[in-house]
C-alpha positions, 0 to 999 in steps of 0.5 A: 828603190827610188832616191828621190833627192830634195834639192831645195835645200841646196839654194842659198837664200836670195840677197836683200837689197833693201838697206845694203850698206854699199861704202863710197870708198875707192876713187878714180884718180888722175895719173899723168901719161897712159892711159890717164886715169887709173881706180884705186880700192879702198886701200888707196891701192891701184886695181891693175886689172882696170888699168890693163883694160884701160890701155886696151881703151886708149890703144883703140883710140878713145878718149880720156874723157871716155876712159874716165867715164868707164872707170867710173861705172866700173868703180860703180861694180866694185863697191858693190861686190866689195860690199857684198864681199865677192872677189873681182874674179869670183864675180857670177851672173847672181852679183851682176843680177843683184848689182842692177837690183841694188842699183834701181833702189839706192840713192845715188852717190855724189862724190865730192860734189854738193849733194843733190837738192830735192827739187821739183823733177824739171827746172822751170826755166829750161824745162828740163830734168833735174839729175834725180837722187837715184841711178837713172836706167842710162846709167844702169845700162852703162855700167852693165855695159861696160862691165860686160866689156872689162870681163870680155877682155880680162877673157881674152887675156886669160884672167878673171872668172870662168865666164862673164857675169854681164854676157847673159844672152851670147850671139847676134839676135839675128845672125842666121836670119833667113832673108825670106822669112820676116824679122821676129821681134827680139826682147831687149838683153837682159838686166837692161833698163827701158831708157825713155826717148828724149826728144834734144831741146835747143836753147831759145835766143832769149834764153841763150842771150841771157846765157850769153850776156853772164859770161865774163870773159871773152875766152868764154864769149869766144868758146860758146859762140864757137860751140852754138854756131859749129855744132863742134862737140866738147872735147873736140872743141877744147883741143883747138890748136892755133894751126886749125883756126883759118880766119879768112875762110872762118872753118876751124879743123877738129879732131873727130871721133876715130882722129880723123880731121875735119874742118867746121864752119862757124859764125863770124861774130865767134871769130870776133870773140875770139880775136878779143880773146887772143889780143888778152892772151896772145896767139896760139902756135902751130902745136899749142892749145888755143884755150887757156886758163885765166887764173895762175900759170896758164894751162890748157882749158878742161872739160870740168873748167868749162862746165864750171864756166856754164855751172856760174851762168846757170847760177845766176839763171836759174837754169841747168844749161849744159855744154852739150845742149849748145850742140843741140841748140846749132843741130836744131837752128840749122835744120830750122834755117833749111839744111839738108838732113845730110848737110847737118849729119856730116857737121856734128859727124854722125856715122848714122843719119838716125842720129840726126833725125831726131833732131827733125822731131818736135818738142811738145812745147813747140806744138803746143805754141803752134797750135795755139798759133794756127788752130785757136786763133780761129773764131768758132763763132759765125760771123754777123751772130752778134751786134757790131761792138759785142763779142757774144750774143745775149741770147745765147749766153741766157741759154748757157747760163740761164736768166742768172 
């Protein structure tokens, strides 16, 4: 006798992501010492598996800002798990998939920041996109990458689920590729979102001058001048100490990703603004931070404080420039000034030349302006077809418009 088993009733109904209420509970809190940041659950209790993972990141020489970014991405997924009632160590590929479906359609949390305005997609001053109301593809991809690494670490420690819920494709795509055969097209990893390729945008000179005039202190002027003339990353320049300033050769020493010290040239006016700032705040010692807060007891100037400086300027300009735009501006100015691509790569601290090559891609606004300058200035009308001082031939106009 043939036994037929109906398995259709054994498949659980899919979750409805539309309207799923995910509460903005828990937080990423700064803590003194290592790892610097921890994740707190809805009750304010430290999420120990995350702290253990962050210790691994710090030991692997990840910066404090990177640890904070990882913590925010992990908290995003934990909030989803708390909403659907699944323990972190019981999450499966189903939860990973449903998280992405939820993140694609929900409006993002804004934390303690002001609610983003519903406005045109692009800023009228800078031409850059405003932050949207929903999670961007890059944010979703970063969250899945962080969670995949978090669960991989827990599995190496013998904790967590039996499988990594985000490890949906195992092994390298071309691990056993035959050198005599062509590479086959490989589709992107499951759950990965398509990211639009963005061309870095520099700050035009007149816009940069407007921005610079609105800076309120010599400290801020010196910082912006160093950013735009050295190409240092925001955290690299903010970590500058007194022993890594060479005024005579006009060099500053910054620690790159991986902890390597590199000396970068900077513009003379940056050192002028630095000197004016030093006359007010004093000269930093060998191991003392150069950039200090200006209010209350002096403390090392942090990344968020410097962002607030730029935000104030943006508010008066109606712009949305970022600290990273200053780095973009340096790279594009250097290439337009005739520096070689490999030289700019060295100054930016890029490991791959491909990362630097994106700065040589012309922006569409510049292409249009170049078109108008080089193409449309040529008159399509043959010479001597109109009387002297007359722009158009009357006979041609009568043919075009008729006898009106």
